[in-house]
Every structure is written in C-alpha cells, then in structure tokens.
C-alpha positions as a Markdown table, in Angstrom:
| # | Residue | x | y | z |
|---|---|---|---|---|
| 1 | Met | -12.2 | 11.7 | 36.0 |
| 2 | Val | -14.7 | 12.0 | 33.1 |
| 3 | Leu | -13.9 | 14.6 | 30.6 |
| 4 | Pro | -16.8 | 17.1 | 30.2 |
| 5 | Asp | -16.6 | 17.4 | 26.3 |
| 6 | Glu | -16.7 | 13.6 | 25.7 |
| 7 | Pro | -19.2 | 11.7 | 27.7 |
| 8 | Gly | -18.1 | 8.3 | 28.9 |
| 9 | Arg | -14.4 | 9.0 | 28.2 |
| 10 | Val | -12.0 | 8.9 | 31.1 |
| 11 | Glu | -8.9 | 11.0 | 31.3 |
| 12 | Gly | -5.8 | 9.0 | 30.4 |
| 13 | Asp | -7.7 | 6.6 | 28.0 |
| 14 | Asp | -5.4 | 7.6 | 25.1 |
| 15 | Val | -1.9 | 6.1 | 25.2 |
| 16 | Met | -0.8 | 8.7 | 22.7 |
| 17 | Ala | -2.2 | 12.2 | 23.0 |
| 18 | Gly | -3.2 | 13.7 | 19.6 |
| 19 | Arg | -3.6 | 10.4 | 17.8 |
| 20 | Arg | -6.3 | 10.5 | 15.2 |
| 21 | Gln | -8.3 | 7.9 | 13.4 |
| 22 | Trp | -8.1 | 7.6 | 9.6 |
| 23 | Ser | -11.6 | 9.0 | 9.2 |
| 24 | Glu | -10.6 | 12.1 | 11.2 |
| 25 | Leu | -7.8 | 13.1 | 8.8 |
| 26 | Ala | -8.3 | 15.7 | 6.1 |
| 27 | Pro | -8.7 | 14.3 | 2.6 |
| 28 | Gly | -5.4 | 16.0 | 1.6 |
| 29 | Val | -3.5 | 14.4 | 4.4 |
| 30 | Arg | -5.0 | 11.0 | 3.6 |
| 31 | Arg | -4.0 | 11.4 | -0.1 |
| 32 | Phe | -0.5 | 12.4 | 0.9 |
| 33 | Ile | -0.1 | 9.3 | 3.1 |
| 34 | Leu | -1.4 | 7.0 | 0.4 |
| 35 | Val | 0.8 | 8.5 | -2.3 |
| 36 | Gly | 3.9 | 8.3 | 0.0 |
| 37 | Ala | 3.1 | 4.6 | 0.9 |
| 38 | Thr | 2.6 | 3.8 | -2.8 |
| 39 | Ile | 5.9 | 5.4 | -3.8 |
| 40 | Glu | 7.8 | 3.6 | -1.0 |
| 41 | Gly | 6.2 | 0.3 | -2.0 |
| 42 | Leu | 7.2 | 0.8 | -5.6 |
| 43 | Phe | 10.8 | 1.6 | -4.6 |
| 44 | Lys | 11.0 | -1.5 | -2.4 |
| 45 | Ile | 9.6 | -3.7 | -5.2 |
| 46 | Ala | 12.1 | -2.2 | -7.7 |
| 47 | Ala | 15.0 | -2.7 | -5.3 |
| 48 | Leu | 14.0 | -6.3 | -4.4 |
| 49 | Thr | 13.6 | -7.1 | -8.1 |
| 50 | Asp | 17.0 | -5.7 | -9.0 |
| 51 | Leu | 18.5 | -7.5 | -6.0 |
| 52 | Ala | 17.0 | -10.8 | -7.1 |
| 53 | Arg | 18.2 | -10.5 | -10.7 |
| 54 | Arg | 21.7 | -9.1 | -10.0 |
| 55 | Pro | 24.5 | -11.6 | -9.5 |
| 56 | Gly | 26.0 | -11.7 | -5.9 |
| 57 | Arg | 29.4 | -10.3 | -7.1 |
| 58 | Gln | 27.7 | -7.1 | -8.3 |
| 59 | Val | 26.2 | -6.4 | -4.8 |
| 60 | Arg | 28.2 | -4.8 | -2.0 |
| 61 | Gly | 27.6 | -6.9 | 1.0 |
| 62 | Lys | 25.4 | -10.0 | 1.3 |
| 63 | Lys | 22.3 | -10.2 | -0.8 |
| 64 | Trp | 20.2 | -11.7 | 2.1 |
| 65 | Val | 21.1 | -8.8 | 4.4 |
| 66 | Trp | 20.0 | -6.3 | 1.7 |
| 67 | Ala | 16.8 | -8.3 | 1.3 |
| 68 | Ile | 16.0 | -8.2 | 5.0 |
| 69 | Val | 16.7 | -4.5 | 5.3 |
| 70 | Leu | 14.5 | -3.7 | 2.2 |
| 71 | Val | 11.6 | -5.8 | 3.5 |
| 72 | Leu | 11.7 | -5.0 | 7.2 |
| 73 | Val | 12.9 | -1.5 | 7.6 |
| 74 | Asn | 10.2 | 1.1 | 7.5 |
| 75 | Ser | 12.3 | 3.7 | 5.9 |
| 76 | Val | 10.3 | 6.4 | 4.1 |
| 77 | Gly | 12.2 | 5.3 | 1.0 |
| 78 | Ala | 15.7 | 5.5 | 2.5 |
| 79 | Ala | 16.5 | 1.8 | 2.4 |
| 80 | Pro | 15.7 | 1.3 | -1.3 |
| 81 | Leu | 17.5 | 4.5 | -2.2 |
| 82 | Ala | 20.5 | 3.4 | -0.1 |
| 83 | Tyr | 20.5 | 0.1 | -2.0 |
| 84 | Phe | 20.4 | 1.7 | -5.4 |
| 85 | Arg | 23.1 | 4.2 | -4.4 |
| 86 | Phe | 25.5 | 2.2 | -2.3 |
| 87 | Gly | 24.5 | -1.5 | -2.5 |
| 88 | Arg | 25.2 | -2.1 | -6.2 |
| 89 | Arg | 28.6 | -2.3 | -8.0 |
| 90 | Arg | 28.9 | -0.8 | -11.4 |
C-alpha cells in the first residue's frame, strides 16, 4: 500500500516508527545530543586515564574488566561515574 502523503513510500518501510534523520531534528535537540555525547566522552577519557595510571591494588576489581566496561558500555555517563564512585580505593 502506497501512503498518500509520501509518493513512492510503502507502508511498513520504516522498521522503527517515529525515527528521524539528523537533519530533521531541531537545532536545540541536535545541540543537546552533541553536548551530552561530548560530556560522556570526556568522562570516559578521564576514567580510562585514571584507571591506566592507578596501581592495580587501588582498584576494586580487575582493571581489565573496568576498561572493557568503560569502553563498551553505552551508559549515558553511568559507567565512568560508577568507576569514580565505586571502582577506586582511597
């Protein structure tokens, strides 16, 4: 079935309804996403730098596990904050 408002587009084409392209987002939304991604990236860099410089005895758990979590988990900042709060010994 062809949708009347969009020529050539067939119903069911979109896997995710409501998904938008970057160019369709409002400038404020784009700015919010970029600022959030930048902050998360900086948190991850800070956490990985601290982890690399800190001796293993000052880290709760294995350093390689923390490194994998910090690199691979898309966390909205939760993984780096968890490392700084719970992963380091005083």
